[in-house]
N, C-alpha and C positions, 0 to 999 in steps of 0.2 A: 442436401448434404448439410450436416452439422459439424462445426469445427469448434473445439474448445481450445482456448489460448490462455497463456499465463499473463496475469497483470491486467491493468485497466485498459480497456479498449476504447471506451467513450466516457471520459471523465464526467461530463455533464449528465449522462444518463445512468451511470453505474454507482456513483458515490452517494453516500448519505449526506445529510445536511452539512456537517463540518467540511467534508470534501468538496461539496458544491460551493460553499462559501470561499474556500481556498481557490478553486478554479476561477470563480468570478473575480476575486480580488487580484489574483495573479494575472489574469487575462488583461486587466487594465494596464499592466506594465509591459505588455508584449505588443510588438508591431501587428496591427490589424486585429488585436484581441485574440490571436491564435494561441492555444495552449496545447502543447504536446501531450500525447497520451501518457508519456513517462514523467511528466512534471509532478503529478501527484505522488508517484512512487518516490521520486528523488527528494521531494520536500519532506515526506514522511520519514524517509531514511535519515535525512539530516536531523530532524527532530529526535529520532531515536538515538542517533550517535551523540548529540548534545546532552541528552538525558543520561546516557551511559557515562560520558565524560564527567558530568556533574556529580555522579555517584561513585566515582573512582578515586584512586589516590594519584592519578595522573600518569601511571605507567601503562604501557601498552597491554601488559597482561591483565592489569586491573580493569582497564576499559573493556577488554574482551570478556572478562567475567561479568562485568556490569551489563554488557549488551544482552546477555542471555536472561538477565533478570528484569529487563525493561518490560513493563506492561502498559499498553496504550488503551485508554478508554475514550471512545468517541473521537478518535483521531481522523486524520484526512482519509485513511483507508479503513476506518471503522475501529472496532475493538479487537485487540489481539495481543499476544505475547510471543515468546519463542520457546520451542522445545529444546531438548538437550543437543540436538543436531544443528540448532540455529535456524530451523525452518519456522515460519510464522505458524501460530497455532490455528489461525483461520486465514483464508485467502480468497480474494474475489476472482472467479473464473468466468470470463465472458464466453457465452456460447453464441456462435455466429451461424445463421442459416441464410443461404443465398446472398451472402455479402452484407447482411444486416444483423445488428445485434438482436438476438432472439430472447435471451434471458441472461441473468447473472446469478451464478451459484456462489454461495459462500461455503467453502469446504475446508477441511483440514487437508494439507498436501498429501498425506498418506492415504486419504480416502479417494483422491482424485482418479486413481486408476481403477477403482472398483465400480 
């Protein structure tokens, strides 16, 4: 059985160098060095939000507009931007076989169902 899931399944195995560096550094701050699979996503989301705030006039509407214009190169989750619907232009999709990570696909969300 193969199962495709949204998001990072195994941060140490799926992420590229910037993401692996984040996981290692963040792990040093966590009890037992354990890093949640969602930590990388949350950290990248915080960086995206801070970038949007920095490029806004401070109003909620301006931050929202700026969010759609953020482009990340070699970030924690790789390189991506956002489409007009607010979806990431590329996303990591883990494929699990028999309970183990089999491969990681980098796809556009609209292509995931094809």
